[in-house]
C-alpha positions, -999 to 999 in steps of 0.1 A, spaced: -572 215 -55 -572 227 -91 -544 247 -104 -541 286 -104 -571 291 -130 -595 282 -104 -598 276 -69 -584 289 -33 -546 293 -36 -551 308 -73 -550 344 -85 -587 342 -91 -595 330 -55 -565 341 -36 -587 338 -2 -607 308 9 -635 326 23 -667 309 40 -706 314 39 -724 315 69 -740 283 82 -738 254 103 -708 232 106 -729 198 103 -744 204 69 -772 177 78 -782 197 107 -818 218 107 -824 248 127 -862 252 130 -879 244 99 -851 250 76 -817 236 71 -788 261 73 -759 259 47 -727 246 57 -698 268 55 -673 259 28 -645 274 10 -652 304 -15 -647 284 -46 -673 259 -36 -700 284 -29 -710 292 -63 -738 268 -64 -721 246 -90 -733 210 -79 -699 194 -94 -680 218 -73 -697 215 -41 -697 176 -45 -662 177 -53 -654 200 -25 -675 180 1 -664 146 -9 -630 148 -27 -609 177 -20 -582 177 7 -590 140 14 -559 117 17 -555 96 -12 -532 64 -16 -545 46 -44 -518 47 -76 -545 46 -100 -563 80 -85 -530 98 -78 -524 93 -116 -562 105 -124 -554 135 -104 -520 144 -117 -533 140 -154 -565 161 -148 -545 191 -128 -522 188 -157 -550 190 -181 -563 221 -165 -533 242 -174 -548 272 -192 -582 261 -188 -610 263 -161 -615 238 -136 -649 234 -147 -641 222 -180 -617 198 -168 -644 183 -142 -668 180 -168 -648 158 -188 -637 137 -159 -658 105 -172 -644 112 -205 -607 112 -192 -617 78 -176 -627 61 -206 -599 74 -229 -571 65 -206 -582 32 -194 -593 40 -160 -558 55 -154 -542 21 -154 -506 34 -159 -496 -1 -177 -521 3 -202 -517 40 -209 -480 35 -211 -486 12 -242 -507 41 -263 -487 44 -295 -489 71 -320 -521 62 -339 -540 60 -303 -528 91 -293 -538 110 -329 -573 95 -320 -573 110 -288 -566 143 -303 -602 140 -320 -620 128 -288 -643 157 -278 -649 139 -245 -613 151 -229 -592 181 -237 -576 179 -270 -543 192 -266 -517 171 -280 -490 181 -257 -512 172 -230 -524 137 -241 -486 128 -250 -478 140 -214 -500 117 -199 -486 87 -220 -452 100 -209 -462 101 -174 -478 69 -173 -443 53 -183 -423 77 -159 -447 63 -131 -439 29 -136 -402 35 -136 -408 51 -103 -431 23 -90 -403 -1 -99 -377 20 -80 -399 28 -46 -426 4 -49 -456 27 -53 -464 61 -63 -481 66 -31 -449 57 -11 -430 80 -33 -456 109 -32 -462 109 6 -429 105 16 -422 144 9 -446 154 34 -434 127 57 -466 105 56 -488 129 70 -510 155 56 -497 193 56 -528 210 75 -528 249 71 -561 260 80 -556 292 64 -573 321 72 -566 345 42 -546 342 11 -532 306 2 -503 306 -19 -500 289 -54 -468 271 -49 -447 264 -18 -412 248 -10 -428 213 -12 -444 219 -45 -412 232 -57 -394 201 -44 -419 177 -59 -420 195 -91 -380 193 -96 -380 158 -86 -410 145 -112 -394 168 -138 -361 148 -134 -379 117 -138 -392 128 -168 -427 137 -160 -446 163 -180 -471 193 -169 -459 192 -134 -448 229 -128 -449 241 -93 -483 256 -95 -497 223 -110 -479 204 -83 -493 221 -56 -527 220 -69 -522 186 -72 -512 180 -37 -542 200 -23 -566 175 -42 -551 143 -31 -546 158 7 -510 159 11 -517 193 16 -550 205 35 -562 241 26 -596 240 37 -608 270 55 -608 271 93 -646 279 94 -653 256 62 -671 223 76 -648 201 58 -616 218 80 -594 190 92 -590 168 108 -608 146 84 -587 117 93 -550 106 102 -535 88 75 -501 66 78 -476 80 102 -438 75 104 -431 75 69 -396 85 57 -385 91 22 -382 56 5 -349 42 -4 -345 30 -39 -347 -7 -45 -316 -26 -48 
């Protein structure tokens, strides 16, 4: 999920409440289809929010590029609203080579300077530099563990943490604290515990859809039996 300024798990939306309606959004009652219940942050009627909530948020992600994308977007959101970042998502994909870490890792000072004038992304020098630094750190991590996916999911034992919250959702947890510490040790930037928890929610390592939300788990049962990977010899 987006980080502390925006969604459930944040100060602004500490409670993930739901609207009334049918669990199956496609089912109609009489002549009128009833609205599905959703987490509170997706109730506002913004089509991007609803689509992101329904189709992406909390679904397990195992593709390294997608993981890199979401880590970048969650970091970009620091101090801003998620709406701003979500509207700039296509711009980010163009600016950062569809989040191919090998290409982003080669961005030099001139390329980064151009990005600081690119209105399609958040023009923050520290965040732009962090994306390049994180691409390099991610490549080092992949050499050590085989994939970002394998490294990340090992922190949760290979299965999503399904919380099914009724009330307030924390902005950080012991899991996000541990991952944040390890990422920072490896040179990643903009990976504080709150940003990391939002990232974990976004990519389905943690699932915080509320109990009455129609997207409440189980969505699918991903890989099982994963352990913390050993470093390659």
